[in-house]
Backbone as numpy.savetxt, mean C-alpha at the origin, in Angstrom:
# Nx Ny Nz CAx CAy CAz Cx Cy Cz
13.04 1.13 -14.11 12.19 2.31 -14.11 13.07 3.54 -14.11
12.75 4.48 -14.94 13.50 5.73 -15.01 13.41 6.47 -13.68
14.54 7.04 -13.26 14.57 7.73 -11.98 13.63 8.93 -11.96
13.38 9.55 -13.13 12.55 10.75 -13.18 11.06 10.44 -13.22
10.69 9.26 -13.70 9.28 8.90 -13.79 8.72 8.65 -12.40
7.53 9.19 -12.17 6.88 9.04 -10.86 5.44 8.63 -11.08
5.04 7.55 -10.42 3.67 7.05 -10.52 2.91 7.55 -9.31
1.68 7.97 -9.53 0.82 8.45 -8.45 -0.45 7.60 -8.43
-0.77 7.06 -7.26 -1.96 6.22 -7.11 -2.77 6.74 -5.92
-4.08 6.87 -6.13 -4.99 7.32 -5.08 -5.93 6.18 -4.68
-6.04 5.94 -3.39 -6.99 4.96 -2.86 -8.03 5.70 -2.03
-9.26 5.26 -2.11 -10.36 5.96 -1.45 -10.47 5.68 0.05
-9.57 4.84 0.57 -9.61 4.54 2.00 -8.19 4.26 2.51
-8.10 4.06 3.80 -6.83 3.73 4.43 -6.60 2.23 4.38
-5.34 1.80 4.29 -5.07 0.36 4.35 -5.55 -0.24 5.66
-6.14 -1.42 5.58 -6.56 -2.14 6.79 -5.32 -2.85 7.31
-4.93 -2.57 8.56 -3.71 -3.19 9.10 -3.78 -4.71 9.07
-2.66 -5.35 8.74 -2.59 -6.81 8.64 -2.51 -7.47 10.01
-1.68 -6.95 10.87 -1.41 -7.61 12.14 -2.68 -7.80 12.97
-2.78 -8.95 13.56 -3.89 -9.30 14.46 -5.25 -9.30 13.77
-5.30 -9.32 12.48 -6.57 -9.30 11.77 -6.92 -10.68 11.19
-6.01 -11.63 11.32 -6.26 -12.94 10.76 -6.76 -13.88 11.84
-7.63 -14.77 11.46 -8.20 -15.75 12.39 -7.60 -17.10 12.05
-6.99 -17.74 13.03 -6.41 -19.07 12.82 -7.37 -20.12 13.34
-7.62 -21.11 12.52 -8.49 -22.22 12.90 -7.63 -23.44 13.16
-8.25 -24.52 13.59 -7.55 -25.78 13.81 -6.83 -26.20 12.54
-5.64 -26.74 12.69 -4.89 -27.21 11.53 -4.04 -26.11 10.91
-3.99 -24.93 11.52 -3.13 -23.86 11.01 -3.68 -23.09 9.83
-4.92 -23.36 9.42 -5.50 -22.64 8.30 -5.78 -21.20 8.73
-5.43 -20.25 7.87 -5.60 -18.84 8.19 -6.72 -18.26 7.33
-7.64 -17.57 7.95 -8.74 -16.92 7.24 -8.62 -15.42 7.39
-8.90 -14.70 6.30 -8.93 -13.25 6.37 -10.36 -12.83 6.70
-10.51 -11.94 7.66 -11.85 -11.42 7.94 -12.38 -10.65 6.72
-13.70 -10.56 6.59 -14.29 -9.85 5.45 -13.78 -8.41 5.29
-13.53 -7.72 6.41 -13.04 -6.34 6.34 -11.72 -6.26 5.57
-10.81 -7.21 5.83 -9.52 -7.23 5.15 -9.72 -7.59 3.68
-10.48 -8.66 3.41 -10.73 -9.09 2.02 -11.37 -7.98 1.21
-12.35 -7.31 1.79 -13.06 -6.24 1.07 -12.13 -5.07 0.76
-11.30 -4.69 1.73 -10.37 -3.59 1.48 -9.39 -3.96 0.38
-8.83 -5.16 0.44 -7.87 -5.60 -0.58 -8.50 -5.59 -1.97
-9.71 -6.15 -2.09 -10.37 -6.20 -3.40 -10.63 -4.80 -3.94
-11.12 -3.91 -3.10 -11.39 -2.54 -3.52 -10.10 -1.81 -3.92
-9.05 -1.96 -3.10 -7.78 -1.30 -3.38 -7.17 -1.80 -4.69
-7.21 -3.10 -4.93 -6.66 -3.65 -6.17 -7.45 -3.12 -7.37
-8.77 -3.08 -7.25 -9.60 -2.54 -8.33 -9.23 -1.08 -8.61
-9.11 -0.27 -7.56 -8.78 1.15 -7.73 -7.39 1.32 -8.36
-6.43 0.52 -7.92 -5.08 0.60 -8.47 -5.09 0.26 -9.96
-5.80 -0.80 -10.33 -5.83 -1.22 -11.74 -6.53 -0.20 -12.63
-7.39 0.64 -12.06 -8.02 1.72 -12.83 -7.01 2.82 -13.15
-5.95 2.90 -12.34 -4.98 3.98 -12.47 -3.65 3.55 -13.08
-3.33 2.25 -13.00 -2.05 1.77 -13.50 -2.24 0.47 -14.26
-1.87 0.49 -15.54 -2.01 -0.73 -16.33 -0.70 -1.11 -17.02
0.39 -0.57 -16.53 1.70 -0.90 -17.10 2.23 -2.21 -16.55
3.45 -2.52 -16.96 4.13 -3.71 -16.46 4.57 -3.46 -15.02
4.76 -4.53 -14.25 5.27 -4.34 -12.89 6.61 -3.60 -12.92
6.77 -2.66 -12.02 8.00 -1.87 -11.96 9.16 -2.76 -11.54
10.32 -2.46 -12.09 11.50 -3.23 -11.77 12.54 -2.35 -11.11
13.49 -2.99 -10.44 14.59 -2.27 -9.84 14.23 -1.64 -8.51
15.20 -0.95 -7.91 14.99 -0.31 -6.61 13.97 0.82 -6.70
13.12 0.91 -5.68 12.05 1.90 -5.69 12.05 2.76 -4.43
11.59 3.98 -4.62 11.33 4.90 -3.52 9.82 5.11 -3.47
9.23 5.01 -2.28 7.78 5.14 -2.14 7.47 6.20 -1.09
6.55 7.09 -1.45 6.05 8.08 -0.49 4.56 7.83 -0.33
4.12 7.74 0.92 2.71 7.47 1.20 2.17 8.60 2.06
1.03 9.13 1.64 0.33 10.12 2.45 -0.96 9.46 2.91
-1.09 9.31 4.22 -2.28 8.72 4.82 -3.13 9.86 5.36
-4.27 10.08 4.73 -5.17 11.14 5.18 -6.15 10.50 6.16
-6.03 10.89 7.42 -6.79 10.29 8.51 -7.97 11.18 8.90
-9.11 10.57 9.22 -10.31 11.35 9.55 -10.31 11.90 10.97
-9.38 11.41 11.81 -9.34 11.84 13.21 -7.97 11.50 13.78
-7.77 11.80 15.04 -6.47 11.59 15.69 -6.34 10.24 16.39
-7.25 9.32 16.13 -7.16 7.99 16.72 -5.79 7.36 16.41
-5.24 6.64 17.37 -3.93 6.02 17.16 -4.03 4.94 16.09
-3.06 4.95 15.19 -2.98 3.95 14.13 -1.53 3.51 13.96
-1.32 2.24 13.68 0.02 1.69 13.49 0.36 1.73 12.00
1.22 2.66 11.63 1.59 2.81 10.22 2.25 1.56 9.67
3.12 0.92 10.44 3.85 -0.26 9.94 2.91 -1.32 9.39
1.88 -1.65 10.16 0.95 -2.69 9.71 0.10 -2.22 8.53
-0.18 -0.94 8.44 -0.91 -0.41 7.29 -0.04 -0.54 6.03
1.26 -0.27 6.17 2.15 -0.35 5.02 2.28 -1.78 4.51
2.30 -2.76 5.41 2.36 -4.16 4.98 1.17 -4.50 4.09
0.00 -4.03 4.45 -1.19 -4.26 3.63 -1.06 -3.57 2.27
-0.53 -2.35 2.30 -0.36 -1.60 1.06 0.63 -2.29 0.12
1.75 -2.78 0.66 2.74 -3.49 -0.17 2.09 -4.70 -0.84
1.30 -5.44 -0.08 0.65 -6.63 -0.63 -0.27 -6.30 -1.80
-1.06 -5.25 -1.68 -1.97 -4.93 -2.79 -1.21 -4.36 -3.98
-0.10 -3.65 -3.75 0.71 -3.17 -4.88 1.30 -4.35 -5.66
1.68 -5.41 -4.95 2.17 -6.62 -5.61 1.03 -7.32 -6.36
-0.09 -7.53 -5.68 -1.21 -8.26 -6.29 -1.81 -7.51 -7.48
-1.73 -6.18 -7.47 -2.22 -5.38 -8.60 -1.17 -5.26 -9.70
-0.01 -5.86 -9.48 1.09 -5.90 -10.45 1.68 -4.52 -10.75
1.75 -3.69 -9.72 2.46 -2.41 -9.85 3.94 -2.64 -9.58
4.23 -3.46 -8.57 5.61 -3.84 -8.27 5.71 -5.36 -8.32
6.92 -5.84 -8.55 7.11 -7.30 -8.57 7.14 -7.86 -7.15
7.86 -7.14 -6.26 8.02 -7.64 -4.89 8.33 -6.46 -3.99
7.85 -6.52 -2.76 8.11 -5.39 -1.87 9.57 -5.28 -1.44
10.39 -6.29 -1.77 11.82 -6.17 -1.47 12.52 -5.18 -2.40
11.81 -4.68 -3.41 12.33 -3.64 -4.30 12.30 -2.26 -3.63
11.57 -2.14 -2.55 11.40 -0.84 -1.91 12.61 -0.56 -1.01
13.39 0.42 -1.40 14.60 0.78 -0.67 14.41 2.01 0.20
13.42 2.80 -0.12 13.21 4.04 0.62 11.72 4.25 0.80
11.32 4.60 2.03 9.91 4.83 2.33 9.78 6.13 3.12
8.85 6.94 2.69 8.48 8.13 3.46 6.98 8.04 3.67
6.56 8.08 4.92 5.12 8.05 5.19 4.75 9.25 6.04
3.62 9.85 5.69 3.15 11.05 6.36 1.69 10.86 6.73
1.36 11.20 7.97 -0.05 11.20 8.40 -0.54 12.64 8.35
-1.71 12.82 7.73 -2.36 14.13 7.66 -3.76 13.96 8.23
-4.16 14.84 9.13 -5.51 14.78 9.71 -6.41 15.74 8.93
-7.48 15.20 8.38 -8.47 16.00 7.67 -9.83 15.49 8.12
-10.49 16.24 8.95 -11.71 15.79 9.61 -12.69 15.13 8.64
-13.11 13.91 9.00 -14.10 13.12 8.26 -13.65 12.68 6.87
-12.35 12.75 6.57 -11.83 12.32 5.27 -10.81 11.22 5.51
-10.85 10.19 4.68 -9.79 9.19 4.71 -9.46 8.78 3.29
-8.17 8.71 3.01 -7.69 8.27 1.71 -6.20 8.00 1.82
-5.67 7.38 0.79 -4.25 7.06 0.74 -3.72 7.51 -0.61
-2.61 8.22 -0.60 -1.97 8.66 -1.83 -0.57 8.04 -1.84
-0.23 7.40 -2.96 1.04 6.69 -3.06 1.81 7.24 -4.27
3.06 7.61 -4.03 3.98 8.03 -5.10 5.10 7.01 -5.17
5.37 6.51 -6.37 6.43 5.51 -6.54 7.38 6.01 -7.61
8.66 5.99 -7.32 9.65 6.37 -8.32 10.85 5.45 -8.21
11.57 5.36 -9.31 12.77 4.53 -9.34 13.93 5.21 -8.65
14.88 4.40 -8.24 16.09 4.91 -7.58 17.32 4.40 -8.30
18.35 5.23 -8.33 19.64 4.82 -8.88 20.56 4.57 -7.71
20.89 3.31 -7.47 21.73 2.96 -6.32 23.22 2.84 -6.68
23.57 3.17 -7.91 24.98 3.08 -8.32 25.78 4.18 -7.64
26.78 3.78 -6.89 27.68 4.76 -6.24 29.09 4.26 -6.24
């Protein structure tokens, strides 16, 4: 990916945190609660409406703006894990191990929630 090219993706909601959201049944089978499944399906659909190119290759820099509706405590790390998974499943990136740099910002905007993602390539040659 060219270092100058920057992809911008808008999601209509916040990522549903992955941690502690899975239900384990007997035999080690893991089930995703409907809230997680629904968010993932919606996010993948929204991403595919905005990006239809090939999966990005090489080292990536990602900036995420999380627009929060209130000051309730939220764990950004677990939200980012969910976001990485949908970026992979929507075929924007090949693997989240390509992400070398992350900047995440929380913005409070009363009664509004959304996620804005900027992805650009990085040149690691030094």
